[in-house]
N, C-alpha and C positions, 0 to 999 in steps of 0.2 A: 431536448433533454437527453437523447441518446449519445450526443457528441461527447467524446472524451475531452476532459479539461485538465490542465496542469494544476496540481495541488501539492501542498506541503503535507508530509506524513510524519507523525511522531510515534515511533514504536513504543508500545506500552508493555512494561514488564520484561523487557529484553535488554540485555547488555552487550549484544553483538550487532554489528551493522547488517541489515538485511541484504540479500543478494539482488544486484541489479538484474532486471529482467524477470524477477519473480512476479507471478500473476496475483492480482488483487481480487478477492472474492468477498461476498457479503458474509458477515460474521455468523448469521443464522443459517446460511445456505448449507445443505447437506449434499453428499455425492448423489448423482453427478451434478456438477456445478457449472455455472457459466461465468468465465472470467469477466470482471467488471473493468479491468485495466491492468496496468503493470508498473513496476518501479523503474524509473528512468535513471535515477542516480541516488546513491546513499553514501553517507560519510559519518565519521565520529565527530561529535561536537564537544570540544573541550569546554566551551562556555556553558553548555547544558549538562555536561557530564554524562552524555549518552548518545545513542544514534539518532540521526535525522535522515529524512529521505524526501525525494520528490517523485511524483508519479502522474501518469495519465489515468484518470478515473472517469468512468461514464457518469455524466451529470455531476461532476465533482464539486462544483461551487455550491450546489444546493445540498450537499451531503456533509457540510461542516459538522464536526462532532460525532459523526457516525463511526462505528468500529468496523474496520475491514481486516481481513487476514491476508497475509502474503504467503504464497505457497509456490513451490517449484513443481511444475508438471513434468513428471518422468515420462520419457517416451522414446 
C-alpha cells in the first residue's frame, strides 16, 4: 500500500496547468505535511477544455476519487 503508483489527475477548479514536480499532499493534511507523491507530467487538454496531469501517488489506485493538493515546496 505504500508503493507509489501512476495515476491520472484532473485538477478541480483550476484553469492553469499544474507544475511538473509539484508535491501531492492529502487534502485534509495540515502543516507540517508528508508528501504523498508528485506530478510527473501535466498538459492542457483541448478535448476537456482544461488541465490534466499524471502523477506518482502513494497507494494511488486505491485512492480513486480522493482529493489531493499539488504544492511546490520552497527550499
